[in-house]
N, C-alpha and C positions, 0 to 999 in steps of 0.2 A: 455722157460718157463716164464710165466708172473708174478710169485711170486718172484720178485727180489728187493733187496735193500730196502732203506727207513727205517724209524724208526719203531719199533714194536708197534702195536696199543694197546690202553687201558692200557698203563703203564707196559706192560710185558717187561722183559729184561732177557738177558742170565746171570745166576748166574756164576760169575767168579771162585768161589772156588769149584764148583761141576762139575764132568764130565758130558758130554752130555749123555742123555739116548740113548738106542739103536735106530738106525735109522729106521729099518724096523719092526716096531711093529704092523703094519697092512699090509695086502697084498696090493701091489701097492702104499704104502706110498711114495715111491721115486718120484711119480708124483707131490708131493707137496714140493719137495726140489729144491733149486736153482741148476744151472748148476754146481756150485762148490761143490755140495754135502752138503752144510751147512743147518742145520735145521733153518727155518726162525722164528719159534716161539717155545720157550721151555715152557712147562707147569710149574706151580709153583713147586719149588723143593721138597715140601713135599708130592707130589702126590703119591709117592711110599709107603709112610707110612700110607696112608688112606685106610680104608676098601672099599669094593666094593660099598656100598651105597653112601659113601662120594665121591668117584671118579666118580660114575655115575652122582651124583648131580653136581659136578664140570664140567663135560663134558656137561651136559645139560645147565648149565649157560653159558659156552663158546659158545655153539651153539645158545643160545638165543641172546647173544651179536652179534654173526655173522649175525643172521637174522635181527637184528636192524640196523647193519651197512649196510647190503645189501639194506634195505628199504630206507636208507638215501643216497644211491648212492655210498657208500664207498666200492666198489666191492673188491678191493685187500685186504683191511683190513678185510672184511668179510671172504675171503678165508683163510687168516692167522688164524682167529679164528676157522674156521672149521678144519684146520690142527691141531691146538692145541687140540681141542676136541678129534680128532682121536688119537693124541699122548697120551692123558690121558686115553682114552679107551684102547689103546694098552698096558698100564701098568697093566691091569687086567690079572691075570693068568688064564689059561684055567680051572683050577679047580674052581676058583672063579666064572667064567662065567657060568660053568655048575651046580654050587651049587645053587639051588633055594630054598628059604624057602617054606616048605610045611604046615606051620601052618595056620590053618583056623580060623581067628579072625572074628567071626560073626559080620556082620554089617560094616566091613572095607574091602577096596579093597587091593589087594596084588600087589606089583610091578611086572610087566610083564603081568598082565591080560589085555585082549582085552576088550575095552569099546567103547561106543559111546556117543557123546555129541552134543548138538544143535549147529548148525552153528551160528557164531557171527552175530548179526543183527536180531535175532529172526526167527520165522517160525518153521515149523515142520521138516524141513530137518536136517539130522544129518551127522556128520563126524566121522569116526572111527579112533582109535589109541590105544596106550597102556599106562598103568599107569607107569610113569617113576620114581616118587618120592612121598612118603607120607610126607607131611609137618607136620603131627601130630597135626594139629589144625582143622581137619575136611575138609581140602582142599588137592588137589593133583595136581602135575605137570604132564602134558601129552605130549607125542610125537605123533603127528597125522600122518596119512598115507601119506599126501601130503607134508610132510617135515616141516610143521609149528609146533610151540609150543603153548601150552595153559597152563599157570601157574596159580596156586591158584584157581582151579576149585572146587566149593563146591560139597560135596558128593551128594547132592540132584539133581544136574544137570547131574550126570554120570549114564549111564545105562550099566550094565554088559552084554556083548554079550554072553559069554559062560563061564561056571564054570567047565566044564568037560574036555576040551581039554588041551593039554600041554601048559604050560606057555610060553610066549614069552621071548626070551633072550633080555632083555632091552639094554645092551651094543651093541648088534648086530643091534637092531632097531635104536639106536642113530647113530651108524657108517653108516648105510645105508642112513639115512637122511643127515649126514654130507657129504658123498661122493656125494649125489645127489645135495645138495646145492652148493658144491664146483664146480660141473659140470656146474651149472647155472651161477656161477661167471665167469668161463672160457668162457662160451658162450657169456656173456655180454662183455667180453674183446676181443671177436672175435678170441679166441684161440680154434677153432673148433675141431682140432684133440685131444687136451687135454680134451675138454669137453666130447668128445666121450669116451675117456679113463677113465675118472673119473666116468661117468655114468655107464660104464661097471662094475666098482667096486661095485656100488650099485646093479646092476643086479645080480652079483655073490651072494650077500647076500639075495636077494629076487627076484626071477624070475617072480613073479606075480605083480611086481610094474609097473603099467601103466605109472606113471610119469617118471621113469627111462628110460623105452623104448622110451618114447616120447622125452625126452631131448637128448638121444643118436641119435634118428632118425633125430631130427631137426639139430643137429650138423653135422651129415653125409650129410644131405641135403645141408648144407652150404659149405661143403668142395670143390666140391660136390662128394658124393658117392651115386648116386641116387638109385641103386638097393638095397644096404644095408639099406639106409634110408627107402625105401619102406617096407622092411621086418620089421624094428623096428616100424615104424608108424602103420603098420597093426596090429602088436602085441598089441600096445597101445590101438587101437580102439577095439580090441577083448576083452581086459580086461575091458575097460571102454567105451562101445559103445555109451553112451549118451553124451560123452564129445564133445562139438561143436568144440573146438579149435583143438583137435586131428584130427577130421574128416576134418577140413578145411586145416590143414597142409598136411595131407595125399593126399587130392585132389590136392594141389599145387605140391606135389611130383609127382603124377601120370601125371599131365599136363607137367611137365618138362621132364619126361621120354618119353612122347608122342612126344614132340617137338624134343628131342634128336634123337629119332628113325626116325622122318621125315627128319631131317637134314642128318642123316647117309644114308638114302635111296636116298635123292637127290644127295648127294655126289657120291654114287655108280652109279647112273644113269648118272651123268655128266661124270664120268670116262669111263663108258661103251660107251657113245656117242662119246667121244674123240677117243677111241680106234677104233670104227667103222669108224669114219671120216678119220683116218689115215690108215685104211685097216688092222688093227691088230685085230686078233681074240684071244680069250683066249688061244686056243690051239697053235696058232702061237707064241703068246707071251711066252708061256711056252717052246716051242721048241727053240726059240731064246735064252732064258735064259740058257737052257741046253747046247746049243752049245757054249755059252760064257764060261760056267763053264768048259767045256772040253778043 
């Protein structure tokens, strides 16, 4: 496992006078522990005393720090921060996660609502996500479907997609993004089996995530597990058929499968030619093997 040793990033440390929180607070969390079973990053000790909104905000901040570390090339530190965010989210009780406010405050967005915002850099294109936190100053923090964050977005830039459907479970959306981003960290560290495992956790939370299928497919392509990679990459392109990168990597995978099949066929032909040159037929070879076994 690649998350080993070193000092804890961003000033986090293990509180000596407090017991460790439960290890398996999220499915598959053990993937982010060291070989010795020690949690690499403990969230602030008062997390358990926070309400859901406060813990969600804390996890969102940790994820944002992880994104910043990843952009700066600090891949392992980023993975630590994503692990910490998942630990904070894991402290939310099931009842809290299922209890969503139903108050309709006219003119205000509610946490969990699906919205769309313009892409950074201008233009008419939009990216979708969910409201993660109301800053109560007319701005909102968002978790976008591609795993990125957008903080302090003014209300006028946000478009509500649907007001009728069931609200999104914000902790679950955050967890999905953290698993996905942790998978990207593992891929950057060339820990391809771990990257596939972490991406699988994101897929469990959202089987419509093209990004998660792509990350897992690319990891399996690098292992290589070509047929599994082909399945994941095809799924990614089905969900997001316009994504050029997805289609390019799928084409790369298909080419590798083609070359593998050619190599296998050539090997079989060479073996058949050798057997013919030696006067051994398939039936004769089987008979000889049977006689040796007797």
